[in-house]
Backbone bond lengths (Angstrom), bond angles and torsions (degrees), N, CA, C in turn:
res aa  C-N    CA-C-N  psi(-1)  N-CA   C-N-CA  omega(-1)  CA-C   N-CA-C  phi
1 M - - - 1.467 - - 1.524 109.24 -
2 S 1.323 116.99 133.58 1.456 121.46 -179.51 1.523 110.47 -84.92
3 M 1.323 115.52 141.11 1.465 121.40 175.69 1.523 108.79 -108.56
4 G 1.302 117.14 47.28 1.457 122.18 -177.48 1.519 112.32 -69.52
5 K 1.305 115.43 163.72 1.456 120.83 -178.57 1.522 110.60 -94.68
6 Q 1.308 115.84 143.37 1.457 121.69 179.58 1.518 109.58 -90.50
7 K 1.328 116.40 129.08 1.453 120.80 179.68 1.530 110.59 -76.88
8 I 1.316 115.80 142.10 1.467 122.02 179.71 1.522 107.97 -94.93
9 T 1.325 116.30 115.56 1.468 119.98 -177.26 1.520 112.20 -85.89
10 T 1.318 116.78 -45.44 1.462 121.83 176.67 1.520 108.02 -140.00
11 N 1.318 116.07 167.46 1.460 121.31 177.52 1.530 108.89 -82.96
12 P 1.342 118.46 113.14 1.465 120.08 -177.24 1.522 114.28 -58.91
13 V 1.327 116.86 -30.65 1.466 119.64 178.81 1.517 110.50 -66.01
14 L 1.326 116.76 -48.02 1.467 119.54 178.85 1.522 111.35 -66.56
15 D 1.328 117.42 -34.16 1.458 119.76 176.45 1.527 109.93 -57.03
16 K 1.325 116.49 -45.30 1.465 120.08 -179.30 1.524 111.44 -67.44
17 L 1.322 116.76 -45.49 1.465 119.31 -178.80 1.521 111.20 -62.06
18 R 1.313 117.12 -41.76 1.467 120.99 -179.34 1.515 111.91 -68.23
19 N 1.339 116.80 -25.41 1.463 120.81 178.41 1.524 112.48 -90.74
20 G 1.338 116.69 5.81 1.463 120.35 179.02 1.513 113.89 78.75
21 E 1.324 117.70 13.80 1.460 121.56 -179.51 1.528 110.66 -94.21
22 A 1.323 114.95 166.54 1.463 120.34 176.85 1.517 110.05 -89.13
23 A 1.331 115.95 139.21 1.465 123.12 172.94 1.522 107.07 -116.47
24 V 1.331 115.80 115.79 1.469 121.01 -173.19 1.525 109.72 -111.47
25 G 1.314 115.55 132.50 1.457 120.65 179.85 1.506 111.70 -143.00
26 A 1.332 115.04 -163.97 1.463 120.64 -179.99 1.524 109.06 -149.26
27 W 1.306 114.82 161.36 1.459 122.67 178.93 1.526 109.17 -86.36
28 L 1.324 116.60 145.57 1.465 121.96 171.97 1.527 107.89 -109.84
29 S 1.330 116.09 110.10 1.463 121.98 -174.43 1.524 113.33 -119.25
30 L 1.323 118.22 -5.71 1.453 121.06 -174.76 1.523 113.56 -85.69
31 A 1.321 116.91 -4.43 1.472 121.29 -179.24 1.522 110.53 56.49
32 S 1.338 115.80 42.14 1.463 120.68 -175.99 1.526 111.10 -134.34
33 P 1.331 118.36 114.94 1.467 120.55 173.90 1.527 112.28 -61.22
34 V 1.332 117.46 -30.91 1.467 120.30 178.24 1.525 109.91 -65.34
35 A 1.322 116.36 -43.70 1.466 119.84 176.57 1.522 110.49 -64.62
36 A 1.332 116.93 -39.69 1.461 120.54 178.92 1.516 111.22 -61.44
37 E 1.332 116.52 -42.44 1.457 120.57 179.85 1.522 111.02 -65.11
38 A 1.335 116.79 -43.20 1.460 120.56 178.22 1.524 111.23 -62.81
39 M 1.318 116.15 -43.13 1.462 120.49 179.48 1.526 111.14 -63.56
40 A 1.333 117.23 -38.82 1.462 120.37 -174.50 1.520 111.91 -60.68
41 H 1.322 117.32 -30.61 1.467 120.57 -177.31 1.529 112.95 -78.01
42 I 1.329 117.26 -5.21 1.469 120.44 177.11 1.526 110.67 -66.83
43 G 1.347 115.65 -35.18 1.456 119.41 -178.53 1.515 114.53 119.41
44 W 1.348 117.13 10.36 1.460 120.43 177.71 1.529 111.12 -57.99
45 D 1.323 116.11 146.65 1.469 120.02 173.49 1.518 110.57 -69.67
46 W 1.313 117.17 -35.46 1.457 122.35 -177.81 1.520 110.27 -149.07
47 L 1.323 115.85 157.42 1.456 122.81 171.95 1.523 107.72 -132.85
48 T 1.319 116.03 129.92 1.463 121.42 -176.40 1.522 111.03 -111.03
49 V 1.320 115.89 118.68 1.459 120.88 174.46 1.525 108.08 -74.35
50 D 1.321 115.70 121.82 1.464 120.00 -177.50 1.516 109.41 -88.92
51 T 1.329 116.75 99.12 1.461 120.24 178.32 1.525 111.83 -91.07
52 E 1.344 116.81 -2.11 1.469 119.47 177.87 1.517 111.92 -85.65
53 H 1.330 116.54 -44.24 1.462 119.86 -173.72 1.530 111.83 -126.15
54 S 1.311 116.84 41.21 1.463 120.50 171.79 1.523 107.67 -144.58
55 P 1.334 117.94 164.28 1.461 120.47 -178.09 1.525 113.78 -86.31
56 V 1.317 118.23 16.30 1.463 121.22 -174.56 1.533 111.18 -61.82
57 G 1.321 116.71 136.79 1.451 122.10 174.10 1.517 110.65 -91.62
58 F 1.332 115.84 168.29 1.459 119.66 -172.82 1.526 111.69 -64.39
59 E 1.316 118.11 -46.03 1.461 120.11 -178.24 1.528 111.32 -67.98
60 T 1.328 116.92 -35.66 1.462 119.71 175.43 1.523 110.85 -64.98
61 M 1.329 116.68 -38.43 1.458 120.63 175.92 1.529 111.04 -57.39
62 V 1.325 116.64 -43.47 1.464 120.79 179.08 1.522 109.94 -60.01
63 N 1.322 117.29 -43.07 1.462 120.10 179.95 1.523 112.16 -69.15
64 C 1.326 117.48 -29.53 1.472 120.34 172.99 1.523 110.30 -66.38
65 F 1.337 116.73 -39.16 1.467 119.95 175.39 1.529 110.71 -59.10
66 R 1.334 115.96 -46.21 1.469 120.67 -179.49 1.533 110.37 -60.49
67 A 1.330 115.79 -44.57 1.455 120.37 -177.69 1.527 111.60 -65.64
68 A 1.337 117.04 -41.64 1.462 120.72 178.35 1.526 110.49 -62.91
69 Q 1.327 115.84 -46.40 1.463 120.88 -179.53 1.522 110.66 -62.38
70 L 1.322 117.56 -41.88 1.458 121.72 179.45 1.524 111.42 -60.08
71 G 1.335 115.34 -37.11 1.461 119.70 -179.00 1.513 114.49 -84.14
72 G 1.336 117.42 -4.48 1.458 120.09 175.10 1.503 115.51 100.77
73 A 1.333 118.53 8.81 1.463 121.62 177.76 1.528 109.66 -103.10
74 V 1.320 116.52 144.54 1.461 120.65 177.33 1.518 109.09 -69.38
75 P 1.345 118.76 122.42 1.466 120.93 -179.67 1.524 111.57 -79.33
76 M 1.329 115.44 126.05 1.453 121.73 179.42 1.525 109.10 -134.12
77 A 1.318 116.22 173.72 1.467 120.41 177.19 1.512 110.08 -146.85
78 R 1.337 114.92 148.20 1.451 119.75 164.51 1.523 106.52 -99.44
79 V 1.318 116.08 116.51 1.457 119.82 179.87 1.526 109.24 -76.94
80 P 1.338 117.68 160.17 1.465 119.68 -176.93 1.520 113.99 -67.84
81 W 1.346 116.90 -27.51 1.456 119.37 -175.40 1.525 108.67 -161.80
82 N 1.307 115.54 169.08 1.466 121.84 176.95 1.529 108.19 -78.02
83 D 1.322 114.37 73.27 1.455 121.82 -167.71 1.526 109.75 -126.59
84 I 1.323 117.15 131.16 1.452 122.04 -174.77 1.529 112.09 -60.68
85 I 1.328 117.68 -37.90 1.456 119.95 -177.60 1.523 110.78 -68.22
86 W 1.322 116.49 -48.61 1.463 119.59 179.41 1.525 111.55 -63.71
87 I 1.315 117.31 -43.57 1.461 120.50 -177.70 1.521 110.83 -60.83
88 Q 1.320 117.01 -51.10 1.454 119.32 -174.30 1.528 112.10 -71.84
89 R 1.329 118.38 -39.67 1.461 119.78 179.11 1.529 111.47 -66.34
90 T 1.323 117.24 -38.22 1.461 120.37 -178.90 1.521 111.19 -68.85
91 L 1.319 117.10 -37.39 1.463 119.77 174.82 1.523 110.82 -64.59
92 D 1.314 117.13 -44.53 1.464 120.36 178.18 1.531 111.39 -62.07
93 A 1.328 116.82 -28.19 1.462 121.29 -179.84 1.522 112.40 -74.62
94 G 1.332 117.41 -11.62 1.459 119.49 174.32 1.506 117.20 119.39
95 A 1.335 118.37 6.81 1.463 119.76 176.03 1.526 110.03 -66.98
96 L 1.319 116.49 136.07 1.467 121.31 176.72 1.526 111.32 -99.39
97 G 1.309 115.29 11.85 1.458 121.19 175.54 1.513 109.11 -178.37
98 L 1.319 115.95 153.14 1.459 120.96 178.24 1.518 110.22 -129.25
99 V 1.328 114.63 143.80 1.454 122.64 168.33 1.526 105.38 -108.13
100 V 1.328 116.39 120.63 1.468 120.88 -173.32 1.531 109.11 -110.94
101 P 1.331 118.00 122.16 1.472 121.10 -174.50 1.522 113.56 -78.55
102 M 1.325 113.60 162.91 1.461 124.22 171.14 1.533 113.40 50.27
103 V 1.317 115.20 51.25 1.466 120.71 173.36 1.524 106.52 -93.55
104 N 1.319 116.35 107.47 1.463 121.27 -169.67 1.518 114.42 -107.92
105 T 1.324 117.17 -17.00 1.459 120.52 -175.66 1.522 110.11 -139.05
106 R 1.324 114.81 168.30 1.462 119.94 174.58 1.531 110.27 -59.89
107 E 1.326 116.62 -38.45 1.459 120.64 179.79 1.531 111.34 -63.53
108 D 1.336 116.01 -39.72 1.468 119.63 176.01 1.528 110.42 -60.06
109 A 1.321 116.42 -45.00 1.463 120.91 -179.07 1.521 111.44 -64.38
110 Q 1.325 116.54 -39.02 1.460 120.03 178.55 1.523 110.45 -64.99
111 H 1.331 116.29 -36.03 1.460 121.20 177.76 1.534 110.31 -62.05
112 V 1.332 116.56 -40.99 1.467 121.28 177.43 1.525 110.36 -59.77
113 V 1.319 115.90 -51.46 1.467 120.66 -177.48 1.524 110.58 -61.78
114 D 1.320 116.87 -45.29 1.465 120.57 -178.89 1.521 111.89 -55.21
115 N 1.328 116.31 -38.09 1.459 120.02 -175.92 1.522 113.62 -88.26
116 M 1.341 116.90 -5.60 1.454 120.59 177.16 1.523 112.97 -105.84
117 K 1.324 117.37 -8.76 1.465 121.38 -178.55 1.520 110.07 -114.02
118 Y 1.328 115.42 143.30 1.464 120.36 173.82 1.527 109.79 -78.01
119 A 1.335 115.30 161.46 1.466 120.43 174.55 1.541 108.36 -60.21
120 T 1.320 119.14 141.73 1.440 125.78 13.41 1.539 113.20 -97.01
121 R 1.321 117.12 8.89 1.457 121.14 -177.46 1.526 112.13 -90.55
122 G 1.330 116.67 -12.22 1.457 120.28 -179.38 1.506 110.34 -164.65
123 Q 1.324 115.28 -158.48 1.459 119.76 -176.49 1.530 112.06 -129.71
124 R 1.320 117.01 22.30 1.457 119.50 177.07 1.528 108.85 -64.27
125 S 1.305 115.44 130.16 1.458 120.65 -179.70 1.520 109.83 -80.98
126 F 1.326 116.58 136.32 1.457 120.13 -178.42 1.516 110.95 -93.01
127 G 1.337 115.18 119.73 1.456 119.75 176.36 1.509 110.87 -140.84
128 G 1.331 115.89 13.98 1.455 120.10 -177.94 1.515 111.71 93.30
129 S 1.328 115.93 161.35 1.463 122.21 178.26 1.514 108.05 -140.56
130 R 1.328 116.69 140.89 1.463 119.02 -179.00 1.523 111.64 -65.71
131 V 1.324 118.43 -19.41 1.457 120.48 -179.60 1.528 112.57 -89.56
132 A 1.332 117.31 -4.92 1.466 121.08 -174.12 1.520 112.51 -58.37
133 S 1.332 117.65 -36.23 1.465 119.90 -177.39 1.520 112.93 -71.13
134 Y 1.333 116.68 -12.40 1.465 120.62 178.03 1.530 112.22 -92.93
135 I 1.314 116.06 -6.30 1.462 121.09 -174.78 1.527 110.54 -89.31
136 D 1.318 115.73 138.78 1.461 121.46 175.70 1.532 107.98 -86.07
137 G 1.324 116.37 90.58 1.456 121.07 -177.76 1.519 110.90 129.37
138 D 1.317 115.08 -171.54 1.457 122.01 179.53 1.524 108.50 -81.50
139 Y 1.329 116.54 116.13 1.456 120.39 -175.34 1.521 112.29 -55.96
140 R 1.333 118.23 -35.94 1.465 121.19 -176.41 1.526 111.20 -57.84
141 F 1.314 116.51 -40.93 1.461 120.05 -178.94 1.529 111.24 -87.68
142 W 1.330 116.40 -34.37 1.460 121.02 177.96 1.524 110.36 -60.84
143 A 1.335 116.36 -42.68 1.459 120.88 -174.50 1.522 112.29 -61.71
144 D 1.306 117.81 -40.38 1.458 120.35 -176.36 1.524 112.29 -64.94
145 D 1.324 117.22 -24.74 1.459 120.72 -179.76 1.525 113.28 -102.14
146 N 1.332 117.29 -13.09 1.460 119.14 -170.31 1.525 115.78 -125.80
147 I 1.319 118.95 -9.07 1.464 119.70 175.18 1.529 108.57 -79.15
148 A 1.319 116.53 123.32 1.468 121.13 -177.79 1.529 110.71 -73.53
149 V 1.316 115.90 127.51 1.470 123.04 -179.35 1.530 107.74 -111.46
150 M 1.331 116.04 102.28 1.456 121.47 -177.84 1.530 109.22 -118.03
151 V 1.310 117.08 122.27 1.465 121.31 -178.41 1.526 109.49 -103.81
152 M 1.316 116.11 144.32 1.458 119.72 -178.15 1.522 111.29 -90.00
153 I 1.327 114.88 131.28 1.464 123.40 173.31 1.523 105.93 -106.28
154 E 1.331 116.84 108.34 1.465 118.44 -172.82 1.526 113.58 -147.70
155 T 1.350 116.09 21.31 1.460 120.71 174.85 1.521 109.02 -139.96
156 V 1.329 115.25 163.64 1.469 120.03 176.00 1.525 110.01 -60.07
157 E 1.329 116.54 -40.69 1.472 120.28 179.06 1.514 111.16 -60.52
158 A 1.324 117.17 -42.71 1.456 120.87 -179.47 1.527 111.44 -66.20
159 V 1.327 117.39 -38.57 1.472 120.30 176.86 1.517 110.52 -60.20
160 E 1.335 116.40 -44.64 1.461 120.49 179.58 1.525 111.67 -64.42
161 N 1.325 116.60 -30.99 1.465 121.58 -177.60 1.523 112.72 -100.60
162 A 1.325 117.67 11.73 1.462 121.08 -170.59 1.526 112.64 -56.77
163 E 1.324 117.31 -44.81 1.464 118.71 -177.37 1.524 110.89 -66.72
164 A 1.321 117.68 -39.21 1.468 120.63 177.77 1.526 110.69 -65.54
165 I 1.325 116.59 -39.91 1.464 121.07 178.95 1.524 110.47 -63.09
166 L 1.314 115.83 -47.11 1.458 121.12 -175.73 1.524 113.14 -74.06
167 S 1.312 117.05 -17.39 1.468 119.88 179.37 1.524 112.36 -79.56
168 V 1.338 117.53 -7.23 1.469 120.64 179.29 1.525 109.16 -67.66
169 E 1.323 116.25 126.81 1.456 120.77 179.51 1.523 109.73 -63.58
170 G 1.322 115.99 131.69 1.461 121.12 -178.87 1.509 113.77 104.80
171 V 1.329 117.79 -20.07 1.462 121.31 174.18 1.522 108.06 -80.15
172 H 1.326 116.94 126.25 1.462 120.43 -178.44 1.523 112.90 -91.81
173 G 1.311 116.14 -23.33 1.450 118.43 -179.54 1.509 111.04 175.41
174 C 1.315 114.70 -175.96 1.461 120.11 -179.10 1.510 109.82 -128.49
175 F 1.310 115.09 164.81 1.451 122.62 -178.62 1.523 107.49 -136.16
176 I 1.318 116.50 114.86 1.462 120.82 -178.40 1.525 109.49 -78.69
177 G 1.336 115.10 127.99 1.462 120.77 171.61 1.522 108.13 -96.07
178 P 1.331 118.48 98.80 1.468 120.20 -171.79 1.514 114.64 -64.11
179 N 1.332 117.71 -32.71 1.463 120.02 -178.17 1.526 111.39 -68.31
180 D 1.337 116.37 -52.54 1.461 119.19 -179.31 1.521 111.56 -66.57
181 L 1.330 116.46 -33.11 1.465 118.90 176.44 1.521 110.20 -62.05
182 A 1.324 116.73 -43.78 1.470 120.23 178.28 1.525 110.80 -61.51
183 L 1.322 117.20 -43.40 1.467 120.41 178.70 1.522 110.93 -61.10
184 S 1.343 116.08 -42.70 1.462 120.47 -179.78 1.525 111.39 -63.78
185 M 1.326 115.81 -30.68 1.461 120.89 -179.55 1.529 112.26 -84.89
186 G 1.328 117.11 -3.05 1.458 120.18 -177.80 1.509 113.35 77.04
187 L 1.334 116.82 22.82 1.455 121.39 -178.53 1.521 110.11 -98.28
188 T 1.311 116.41 148.90 1.454 120.70 171.46 1.524 108.50 -80.68
189 F 1.324 116.53 163.14 1.456 119.28 179.19 1.533 111.37 -64.04
190 K 1.328 117.40 -26.36 1.461 120.16 176.20 1.530 111.52 -68.02
191 E 1.343 115.81 -23.97 1.468 120.03 -179.55 1.531 112.54 -89.59
192 M 1.336 116.51 -5.10 1.460 119.26 176.35 1.529 109.18 -63.80
193 G 1.326 115.08 138.07 1.454 119.27 -177.19 1.513 112.73 87.86
194 G 1.339 116.07 -3.02 1.456 119.80 175.44 1.519 111.18 -77.35
195 E 1.309 115.84 -179.31 1.467 121.17 -173.22 1.524 112.66 -58.19
196 E 1.330 117.33 -44.50 1.467 120.42 -177.10 1.532 111.08 -67.14
197 H 1.316 116.00 -42.66 1.468 121.84 179.97 1.524 110.37 -64.98
198 E 1.312 116.64 -45.51 1.470 121.03 179.76 1.523 111.41 -64.67
199 A 1.329 116.87 -35.43 1.468 120.09 179.41 1.527 110.80 -64.76
200 A 1.322 116.66 -39.56 1.463 120.29 178.44 1.523 110.56 -64.10
201 M 1.313 117.41 -42.18 1.463 120.84 179.99 1.525 110.87 -69.05
202 A 1.327 116.41 -35.64 1.465 119.76 177.15 1.524 110.77 -64.96
203 K 1.309 116.88 -34.41 1.467 120.87 177.88 1.533 110.34 -65.32
204 V 1.316 116.20 -39.52 1.467 120.05 177.29 1.523 109.96 -65.92
205 L 1.319 116.85 -43.39 1.466 120.10 179.36 1.524 111.43 -61.50
206 Q 1.321 116.57 -37.90 1.460 119.69 177.46 1.524 110.67 -65.66
207 A 1.322 117.50 -37.89 1.466 121.06 176.11 1.524 110.45 -61.87
208 C 1.327 116.45 -36.74 1.471 120.42 176.15 1.524 110.62 -63.05
209 R 1.309 116.06 -44.48 1.473 119.61 178.70 1.521 110.63 -62.72
210 N 1.321 116.72 -41.29 1.465 120.45 -177.45 1.522 112.63 -66.21
211 T 1.320 116.51 -28.96 1.468 120.68 -176.46 1.522 113.02 -104.18
212 G 1.322 116.99 -5.50 1.461 120.32 -178.80 1.516 113.76 73.16
213 K 1.334 116.68 25.70 1.460 121.19 -179.83 1.531 110.21 -107.47
214 A 1.319 116.06 162.23 1.459 121.30 -176.71 1.523 111.10 -84.71
215 G 1.309 115.89 133.90 1.456 121.25 175.63 1.513 110.27 -96.90
216 G 1.338 115.88 141.49 1.455 120.00 -178.86 1.507 112.14 -137.15
217 K 1.322 115.35 164.49 1.470 120.63 -179.06 1.516 109.84 -160.07
218 H 1.318 115.60 149.07 1.462 120.63 171.94 1.528 107.81 -83.25
219 C 1.325 116.87 128.10 1.460 122.23 -176.87 1.527 110.46 -114.63
220 Y 1.333 115.75 157.63 1.452 120.85 -172.92 1.523 113.53 -98.19
221 N 1.327 117.12 -19.85 1.463 120.38 178.24 1.526 109.51 -158.47
222 G 1.329 115.03 172.15 1.456 120.00 -177.39 1.515 113.35 -62.89
223 A 1.321 116.25 -34.22 1.462 119.39 179.57 1.519 110.83 -62.91
224 E 1.347 116.68 -39.19 1.460 118.49 178.83 1.526 110.91 -69.56
225 V 1.331 117.92 -37.05 1.463 120.00 176.27 1.523 109.83 -56.67
226 T 1.331 116.61 -46.69 1.471 121.29 178.27 1.521 110.77 -59.93
227 Q 1.335 117.01 -44.93 1.462 121.72 178.86 1.519 111.78 -58.85
228 R 1.331 116.20 -45.96 1.468 119.93 -176.93 1.521 111.78 -69.66
229 I 1.322 117.79 -34.68 1.471 119.71 175.19 1.522 110.01 -62.24
230 Q 1.323 115.99 -41.95 1.466 120.47 178.76 1.521 111.55 -63.66
231 Q 1.330 117.31 -30.22 1.465 121.31 178.03 1.527 112.35 -75.93
232 G 1.336 116.75 -19.61 1.454 120.22 179.71 1.512 115.16 117.87
233 F 1.348 117.06 0.10 1.456 119.51 174.55 1.525 109.56 -70.32
234 Q 1.327 116.27 148.22 1.461 120.27 -177.71 1.525 113.85 -118.71
235 Y 1.329 117.26 -32.28 1.460 120.75 -172.88 1.525 107.77 -108.90
236 L 1.332 116.36 98.29 1.453 120.81 -170.49 1.523 111.57 -118.95
237 A 1.320 114.86 133.49 1.461 121.50 173.65 1.520 108.94 -105.41
238 L 1.326 116.23 131.76 1.458 121.24 175.67 1.526 108.94 -105.90
239 S 1.319 116.01 99.71 1.455 123.19 174.60 1.534 111.18 52.73
240 S 1.326 116.72 -139.62 1.463 122.69 -176.91 1.516 108.77 -157.67
241 D 1.329 115.94 169.73 1.462 118.45 175.84 1.529 110.41 -58.78
242 A 1.338 116.84 -41.79 1.457 120.31 179.03 1.528 111.57 -65.63
243 G 1.325 116.43 -44.30 1.460 120.07 -179.38 1.516 112.63 -64.10
244 L 1.327 116.08 -41.37 1.461 119.96 -179.29 1.523 111.12 -69.93
245 L 1.331 116.83 -36.84 1.462 120.10 176.47 1.523 110.49 -62.40
246 L 1.346 116.11 -46.88 1.460 119.75 -178.66 1.522 111.91 -65.27
247 K 1.332 116.32 -38.60 1.469 119.09 179.03 1.525 110.63 -63.29
248 G 1.338 115.82 -47.16 1.459 118.75 179.10 1.515 111.66 -62.20
249 A 1.325 116.47 -41.33 1.466 119.99 -179.84 1.527 110.97 -65.21
250 R 1.339 116.61 -43.94 1.470 119.80 179.90 1.531 111.01 -63.42
251 D 1.345 115.95 -43.98 1.468 119.72 -178.60 1.526 110.85 -60.72
252 E 1.336 117.02 -45.26 1.458 119.90 -178.19 1.527 111.37 -71.99
253 F 1.349 116.27 -37.49 1.455 119.30 179.15 1.526 110.84 -64.25
254 S 1.335 115.84 -40.83 1.470 119.36 -179.03 1.525 112.10 -69.64
255 A 1.345 116.48 -18.48 1.467 119.94 -179.32 1.524 112.47 -85.95
256 I 1.337 117.29 -5.11 1.463 120.63 -179.37 1.528 110.17 -69.85
257 D 1.315 115.98 131.35 1.462 122.72 177.09 1.530 107.72 -110.13
258 R 1.330 116.53 111.62 1.463 121.13 -177.49 1.534 112.30 -93.89
259 S 1.322 116.39 12.69 1.470 119.81 -175.30 1.516 113.18 -78.96
260 G 1.331 116.72 -12.96 1.456 119.52 -178.27 1.506 113.06 95.93
261 A 1.342 116.92 5.98 1.459 119.88 178.10 1.518 109.49 -67.52
262 P 1.345 118.57 151.21 1.476 121.61 -179.67 1.527 111.13 -58.82
263 A 1.326 116.23 139.39 1.468 120.82 178.26 1.512 110.13 -69.69
264 I 1.326 115.62 149.97 1.466 121.05 178.12 1.522 108.50 -83.54
265 A 1.302 117.34 120.28 1.467 121.10 -177.83 1.515 110.32 -64.87
266 G 1.330 114.68 139.12 1.479 119.04 174.79 1.500 114.21 75.18
267 A 1.351 117.35 19.71 1.461 119.22 -175.74 1.525 112.47 -70.67
268 G 1.327 117.20 -25.18 1.464 120.10 -179.61 1.502 111.12 -124.65
269 A 1.322 116.27 157.84 1.460 120.19 178.93 1.520 109.23 -78.13
270 K 1.328 116.71 122.70 1.462 120.95 -177.82 1.521 109.67 -82.75
271 G 1.330 115.11 148.76 1.465 120.19 174.44 1.501 115.08 80.33
272 S 1.323 117.50 7.42 1.463 120.02 179.37 1.519 108.93 -128.79
273 L 1.314 116.01 90.17 1.457 120.14 -176.60 1.520 112.40 -87.99
274 Y 1.336 117.71 -21.15 1.459 119.94 -173.43 1.520 110.19 -120.39
């Protein structure tokens, strides 16, 4: 039996967004390729290595990309900042899309595109990419049409400029960071999801509709993902490997009965530790 590699013809995430479908993924925050590989087999459309708010190192990030790709999920990353060095190195490392934080103006968005596209559409320097051998075609030209460019809308300024940001050619969509947006609005986390917070997110979604770009948001559970898809969002993140691990651990820990009552037979699935 051959263990040959499958060539990537197009980016499945962009295929879905361009067809008006939802692309659902999760954050990778545990800095673990093993966790990334396990997560990839769930069926996510994409997995994003969070290099902004996790302790992941560069080489570990590369191995998370490999693990996600092996499991069938599109490997992506959130870079720490709208920075030329991080953007270009992360793309060369094999990311098939980037989520770029704190994009507040049209100029910020143009800076993102410039550093993700090769000349003559941008200023990305060509030095090869480790994922190039997996691409069906010339990576230099494939990348400009297939690398997902997602900018984060997470401040009051960005909400006000959302339509201008999304109108930049080369931006495929936006991703709302609800926590930072709430902080920018002077809201407590308890007030997130309230009328004022929801109105700001609705304004961003309307900007997406006006520009024909995909709207995205980080969600806390599956029910919210369903809700946001129904509202018209397309690019949805469901928690993270760390968040899902903690939720499962808390749920099972809270179900422990230390009273000495007989255990319920068959309460857990046997033979599946991972």
